[in-house]
C-alpha positions in Angstrom: 18.7 -15.8 -7.5 15.3 -14.3 -6.8 12.0 -14.8 -8.5 8.4 -14.0 -7.4 5.3 -16.0 -7.7 1.8 -15.9 -6.4 0.0 -19.2 -5.8 -3.5 -18.3 -4.6 -3.3 -18.4 -0.9 0.3 -19.4 -0.6 0.0 -20.3 3.1 -2.3 -23.2 2.2 0.6 -24.8 0.2 2.7 -25.0 3.3 0.2 -25.8 6.1 1.9 -29.0 7.0 5.5 -28.1 6.3 6.6 -27.3 9.9 5.6 -30.7 11.1 7.0 -32.8 8.3 9.9 -35.0 9.1 12.6 -35.4 6.4 14.1 -38.8 5.8 17.0 -37.8 3.5 16.1 -40.6 1.1 13.9 -40.6 -1.9 10.8 -42.6 -2.5 11.3 -42.5 -6.2 9.6 -45.8 -7.0 10.3 -46.3 -10.6 9.2 -42.8 -11.6 11.9 -40.8 -13.3 14.4 -43.7 -13.1 17.4 -42.9 -15.3 19.4 -45.9 -16.5 22.1 -44.0 -18.1 24.4 -45.3 -20.8 27.8 -44.7 -19.2 29.7 -45.1 -22.4 30.9 -42.0 -24.2 29.5 -41.2 -27.6 26.2 -39.5 -27.0 22.8 -40.7 -28.0 19.7 -41.6 -26.1 19.0 -44.9 -24.4 15.5 -46.4 -23.8 15.0 -44.6 -20.5 16.6 -41.2 -21.3 14.5 -38.1 -21.9 17.0 -36.3 -24.1 19.1 -37.0 -27.2 22.7 -35.7 -27.0 25.4 -35.6 -29.7 28.7 -37.4 -29.7 31.4 -35.0 -28.4 34.4 -37.3 -27.8 37.5 -35.2 -26.9 35.7 -31.9 -26.8 36.6 -29.6 -23.9 34.0 -27.3 -22.4 33.8 -24.9 -19.4 30.9 -23.8 -17.3 31.1 -20.7 -15.0 28.8 -20.2 -12.0 28.9 -18.4 -8.7 28.0 -21.6 -6.8 30.4 -22.8 -4.1 30.6 -25.7 -1.6 27.9 -28.3 -1.6 25.9 -26.6 -4.3 28.9 -26.6 -6.6 29.7 -30.2 -5.8 26.1 -31.2 -6.6 26.2 -29.3 -10.0 29.4 -31.0 -10.9 27.6 -34.4 -10.7 25.2 -33.1 -13.4 28.2 -32.1 -15.5 29.8 -35.5 -14.9 26.7 -37.3 -16.3 26.9 -35.0 -19.4 30.5 -36.2 -19.8 29.4 -39.8 -19.5 26.7 -39.4 -22.1 28.6 -37.4 -24.7 32.3 -38.1 -24.2 33.1 -34.4 -23.6 35.2 -33.1 -20.8 33.7 -30.3 -18.7 35.5 -28.0 -16.3 33.6 -26.0 -13.6 34.9 -22.4 -13.4 34.2 -20.5 -10.1 32.8 -17.0 -10.8 32.3 -14.0 -8.7 29.5 -11.5 -8.3 28.7 -9.4 -10.2 28.9 -12.1 -12.8 28.6 -9.7 -15.7 31.8 -8.0 -14.6 33.5 -11.5 -14.2 32.3 -12.6 -17.7 33.4 -9.2 -19.2 36.9 -9.8 -17.9 37.0 -13.3 -19.3 35.7 -12.2 -22.7 38.1 -9.2 -22.9 40.9 -11.7 -22.2 39.7 -14.0 -25.0 38.8 -16.8 -22.7 35.0 -16.8 -22.1 33.5 -20.0 -20.6 31.3 -22.0 -23.1 28.3 -21.6 -20.7 27.6 -19.4 -17.8 24.9 -19.9 -15.1 23.5 -16.4 -14.7 21.4 -15.5 -11.7 19.8 -12.3 -12.8 17.3 -11.5 -15.6 19.0 -8.1 -16.0 22.4 -9.8 -16.4 21.0 -12.1 -19.2 19.7 -9.0 -20.9 23.1 -7.3 -20.6 24.9 -10.3 -22.0 22.5 -10.4 -25.0 22.8 -6.8 -25.7 26.6 -6.8 -25.5 26.4 -9.7 -28.0 28.2 -12.0 -25.6 25.3 -14.5 -25.4 24.5 -16.9 -28.2 20.9 -17.8 -29.1 19.5 -21.2 -27.9 19.6 -23.8 -30.6 16.7 -26.0 -31.9 17.4 -29.0 -29.7 17.5 -27.0 -26.5 14.4 -25.0 -27.6 12.6 -28.3 -28.1 13.4 -29.3 -24.5 12.2 -25.9 -23.2 8.9 -26.2 -25.1 8.3 -29.7 -23.8 9.4 -29.1 -20.2 8.8 -25.5 -19.2 5.9 -23.2 -18.7 5.9 -20.3 -21.1 6.9 -17.8 -18.4 10.2 -19.6 -17.8 10.9 -19.5 -21.5 10.1 -15.8 -21.6 12.4 -15.0 -18.6 15.3 -16.4 -20.6 14.4 -14.4 -23.8 15.5 -11.0 -24.9 13.7 -9.1 -27.6 12.0 -12.3 -28.7 15.2 -14.3 -29.0 15.8 -17.2 -26.5 19.2 -17.0 -24.7 18.6 -18.6 -21.3 17.7 -22.1 -20.1 16.5 -21.9 -16.5 18.0 -24.8 -14.6 17.4 -23.9 -11.0 14.7 -22.1 -9.1 14.4 -21.5 -5.3 11.5 -20.7 -3.0 12.7 -17.7 -1.0 9.7 -17.1 1.2 10.5 -19.4 4.1 11.4 -18.8 7.8 13.5 -21.7 9.2 13.6 -22.1 12.9 15.3 -24.0 15.7 12.6 -26.3 17.1 14.1 -26.6 20.5 14.4 -22.8 21.0 10.7 -22.5 20.0 9.7 -25.3 22.4 11.7 -23.9 25.3 10.1 -20.5 24.8 6.6 -21.9 24.3 6.5 -20.1 20.9 4.2 -21.1 17.9 4.7 -20.7 14.2 3.4 -17.2 13.3 1.1 -16.6 10.3 1.1 -12.8 10.1 3.8 -10.1 10.5 2.2 -9.0 13.7 2.4 -12.5 15.1 6.0 -12.8 13.8 7.1 -9.8 15.8 5.2 -11.1 18.9 6.9 -14.5 18.5 10.3 -12.7 18.3 9.6 -10.9 21.6 8.6 -14.2 23.2 11.8 -15.8 22.1 13.8 -12.8 23.3 12.2 -13.1 26.7 13.3 -16.7 26.9 16.9 -15.7 26.6 17.5 -16.6 22.9 18.0 -13.8 20.2 15.1 -14.3 17.8 16.4 -13.6 14.3 19.6 -14.2 12.4 20.3 -11.9 9.5 23.0 -12.4 6.9 23.5 -8.7 6.3 27.0 -9.0 4.9 25.4 -10.3 1.8 23.2 -7.5 0.5 21.0 -9.8 -1.6 19.4 -11.3 1.6 18.2 -7.8 2.5 16.6 -7.2 -0.9 14.7 -10.5 -0.3 13.4 -9.3 3.1 12.2 -6.1 1.4 10.6 -7.9 -1.5 8.6 -10.3 0.6 7.2 -7.5 2.7 6.5 -5.3 -0.4 4.8 -8.0 -2.4 2.5 -9.0 0.5 1.8 -5.4 1.6 1.6 -3.5 -1.7 0.3 -6.3 -3.9 1.4 -7.7 -7.3 0.4 -4.7 -9.4 2.5 -2.3 -7.5 5.3 -4.8 -7.3 5.4 -5.1 -11.1 5.4 -1.3 -11.5 8.3 -0.8 -9.1 10.2 -3.7 -10.7 10.0 -1.9 -14.1 10.6 1.5 -12.4 7.2 2.7 -13.6 6.8 4.1 -10.1 9.7 5.5 -8.2 11.3 4.3 -5.0 9.9 7.5 -3.4 6.4 6.0 -3.8 4.4 5.8 -0.5 4.2 2.0 -0.9 8.0 1.8 -0.6 7.8 4.0 2.6 5.2 1.6 4.0 7.3 -1.5 3.3 10.5 0.1 4.8 8.5 1.2 7.8 7.3 -2.4 8.3 10.8 -3.8 7.9 12.1 -1.2 10.4 9.8 -2.8 13.0 12.4 -5.7 13.0 15.6 -3.9 12.0 14.9 -1.1 14.4 15.1 -3.4 17.4 18.8 -4.6 17.8 17.8 -6.9 20.6 15.8 -9.0 18.1 18.7 -9.5 15.7 21.8 -11.7 16.4 24.7 -9.4 17.1 22.5 -6.4 16.5 22.9 -4.4 13.2 26.7 -4.4 13.4 26.8 -8.2 14.0 24.3 -8.8 11.2 26.4 -6.7 8.7 29.4 -8.9 9.5 27.5 -12.2 9.1 27.5 -13.8 5.7 24.5 -15.9 4.6 25.9 -19.4 5.3 26.9 -18.3 8.9 23.4 -16.8 9.4 22.0 -20.3 8.9 24.6 -22.4 10.8 24.5 -20.1 13.9 20.8 -20.7 14.1 21.2 -24.5 14.3 24.3 -24.9 16.5 24.9 -24.2 20.2 22.4 -26.7 21.6 19.7 -25.0 23.8 21.5 -21.6 23.4 21.9 -20.9 19.6 22.9 -17.5 18.5 19.4 -17.1 17.0 16.1 -19.0 16.9 15.0 -18.1 13.3 16.6 -17.4 10.0 14.9 -16.2 6.8 15.8 -17.5 3.4 14.9 -20.0 0.7 14.7 -23.8 0.3 18.5 -23.8 -0.2 18.9 -23.1 3.5 18.7 -26.9 3.8 22.2 -27.2 2.3 23.7 -25.1 5.0 21.7 -26.9 7.7 23.3 -30.0 6.4 26.6 -28.6 7.6 25.4 -28.8 11.2 24.2 -31.7 13.3 20.6 -30.5 13.1 18.0 -32.7 11.4 15.5 -31.0 9.2 12.0 -31.8 10.3 12.9 -32.4 13.9 15.6 -29.9 15.0 15.1 -27.5 12.1 11.6 -26.7 10.9 10.1 -24.1 8.5 7.0 -22.0 8.0 5.9 -19.6 5.2 7.0 -16.0 5.3 4.3 -14.3 7.4 1.6 -12.2 5.6 1.9 -8.5 5.9 -1.1 -7.8 3.7 -3.9 -10.2 2.7 -1.7 -13.0 1.5 1.6 -14.5 2.4 4.2 -13.8 -0.4 6.1 -16.5 -2.3 9.4 -15.3 -3.7 11.6 -17.5 -5.8 15.0 -17.2 -7.5 16.5 -18.7 -10.6 19.7 -19.4 -12.4 19.8 -19.7 -16.2 22.4 -21.4 -18.5 23.6 -19.1 -21.3 26.0 -20.1 -24.1 28.8 -17.6 -24.6 30.5 -19.6 -27.4 29.2 -20.9 -30.7 29.5 -24.6 -31.2 28.0 -28.0 -30.8 29.3 -28.5 -27.3 27.8 -25.4 -25.7 24.4 -26.0 -27.4 24.4 -29.7 -26.3 25.1 -28.6 -22.7 22.1 -26.2 -22.9 20.0 -29.1 -24.2 21.1 -31.3 -21.3 20.4 -28.7 -18.7 16.9 -28.2 -20.1 16.1 -31.9 -19.7 14.4 -33.7 -16.9 17.3 -36.1 -16.7 19.7 -33.3 -15.6 17.2 -31.8 -13.2 16.7 -35.2 -11.6 20.4 -35.6 -10.7 20.5 -32.2 -9.0 17.1 -32.7 -7.3 18.2 -36.0 -5.7 21.0 -34.2 -3.9 18.6 -31.8 -2.0 18.8 -28.1 -1.6 17.5 -27.6 -5.1 14.2 -26.9 -6.9 13.7 -27.2 -10.6 11.2 -25.2 -12.8 11.2 -28.2 -15.1 7.6 -29.5 -15.1 8.6 -32.8 -16.6 10.7 -33.7 -13.5 9.0 -36.4 -11.4 8.5 -34.8 -7.9 9.6 -38.2 -6.5 13.1 -37.3 -7.3 13.3 -34.8 -4.4 14.7 -36.4 -1.3 12.0 -35.3 1.1 8.4 -34.2 1.4 9.2 -30.5 2.2 11.1 -30.1 -1.1 8.5 -32.0 -3.0 5.8 -29.7 -1.6 7.8 -26.5 -2.6 8.6 -27.9 -6.0 4.9 -28.8 -6.7 3.9 -25.3 -5.6 6.3 -23.8 -8.1 5.2 -25.9 -11.0 1.5 -25.4 -10.0 2.0 -21.6 -10.3 2.6 -22.1 -14.1 2.6 -18.7 -15.9 1.8 -16.8 -12.7 5.5 -16.5 -11.9 7.0 -13.0 -11.5 10.7 -12.7 -11.4 12.4 -11.1 -8.4 12.5 -7.3 -8.4 16.2 -6.8 -7.9 17.0 -9.5 -10.5 14.9 -7.6 -13.1 16.8 -4.4 -12.4 20.0 -3.5 -14.1 22.8 -5.3 -12.3 24.4 -2.0 -11.2 21.3 -1.3 -9.1 20.0 -4.7 -8.1 22.9 -7.1 -8.1 26.2 -5.6 -7.3 27.9 -5.9 -3.8 28.6 -2.6 -2.2 26.4 -0.6 -4.6 22.8 0.2 -5.4 20.1 -1.6 -3.6 22.4 -4.0 -1.8 24.4 -1.2 -0.2 21.5 1.1 0.5 19.6 -1.7 2.4 22.7 -2.5 4.3 22.8 1.2 5.3 19.1 0.9 6.2 19.8 -2.1 8.5 22.4 0.1 10.3 20.0 3.1 10.5 16.4 2.0 10.0 15.0 5.4 11.2 16.2 7.1 7.9 13.3 5.9 5.7 13.1 9.1 3.6 16.9 9.1 3.1 16.8 5.4 2.1 14.0 6.0 -0.4 15.9 9.0 -1.9 19.1 7.0 -2.3 17.3 4.0 -3.8 15.6 6.3 -6.3 18.8 8.1 -7.2 20.7 4.9 -7.9 17.7 3.3 -9.7 17.2 6.3 -12.0 20.8 6.2 -13.1 20.8 2.4 -13.6 17.6 2.3 -15.6 18.7 5.2 -17.9 22.0 3.4 -18.7 
C-alpha cells in the first residue's frame, strides 16, 4: 500500500502536527451526517450520497490482506452495505502476494466477488489475466463525482476502469516517543542530517533511536522510496518506477548510500540488523510506545496507519506519541502514500453494487470515523476524521489532486515489488544486514527488476 505525492513544500503541511493533541472524538458538526436507512432493500434515503440496489438474500465475499483492527473497521463498512441492500457479505482473509492468493481461489473455482488489491501492478496482472471485471456505470459515476482523475487512472488498465481506490495512506511520517525525546533534550529534525544527529542524541541518552520492522520487506522499500524521492527528485523517481533507468543508476547508489548512514550503525537500530529483521511492522510500533521511560526505541517510521498500532498500547497520540514529516534529504521533504483498490472478480449485480458503495463518501465516512485511515475520496467531509492530525493528512492528500504518483514498488510487477522473500523486499532485507554492499545490492535489484519487467 504505497503511493507517492508531491505537495509543494510538504513540510509546510505538517508544521503543527507534532504539537497537536488528539481527542479521539470527531467534531463532525452536521457535515457528512449519515442517517442510514437500516431496513434491507436498497435505495437512497434523503441524507445518503449513493443509490444502491435491492440485494435481499444475495451472498457476497470480499478478500483483503487486512487483519486486526483494520479488518474490524472495514467489516463495519461491509455491515452498513448489508443494512442498505439486504445482501450478506463475508470477509475473506487473504495473504501476500495477493495475486497468488487470488490465483489459487480462481483455479479452485471459488474467487471472492471483490478483492482489495494493494498494488497497481497486481491490478494490471488481474486485468490481463482476465480475472478482473470492468467497473460498471454506477460505480464509474461515483468515481467521476468523488475522485481526482489520477485516482481513476490508477485503477484503469489500457483505458478500462477496473479498480476503485477505497483507502490511501500517508507514508512519510516519523512517529516518536515524546518522553524519550524530552529526556534526551531532542528536537524534531527537519533534514536527514538533523535526523541522524537526533538519533545520536537519543542513543547517548540511553535509548535506542530507531525501530525498524525489517521482517516485513515492504517497510524497507518505503525507507528507500522516501529517500530516493527527496534526493533524486520526481523525474528520476518516475523513470526508475517505469524501469526506464536501471537500478545501477548513480541516483540509486546515492540513495542507498544515504540509507546506509542509518542501517550501517547497528547501535541506532533496536536489536541491530538481526533484531530488526525479526521484527514485524506491528511490533516495530508497539515497542516504541511501551516500556515507560525505557522503550526499545524512540522513533519508528511509517504511515498514518501507525495510529492503529499505537492504539494497542497505553500511549496517547498527541501527548505520548507525536509525529513529524520524513526529513528532507534533498530540497524538499518527500510525501509517500499507499492505496488499496476494490476490484470485482465476479460478474453480477452484487459485486458492482459493492464497488459503487466503496466509491461513495458514505462508505469512506464510516471507515474514517474509526481512525487509522485516509480516503482519496474528495467528497468526504474532513470532519469525519477523529482528530486533527488525520484531518491535516487527509486534506494534504486531497489538495495534491492530480499530482499524486503511485509508489514505486507497487507500480512494479509483483514478483519484484510486492512478494515476501523475493525481489526488492528480499534484496533490501539483505542490504539491512550488509549495508556496505551497495554495488551488490544495485546489481541484484537490477537483475530481479529486468526479469520481472520482461515477464
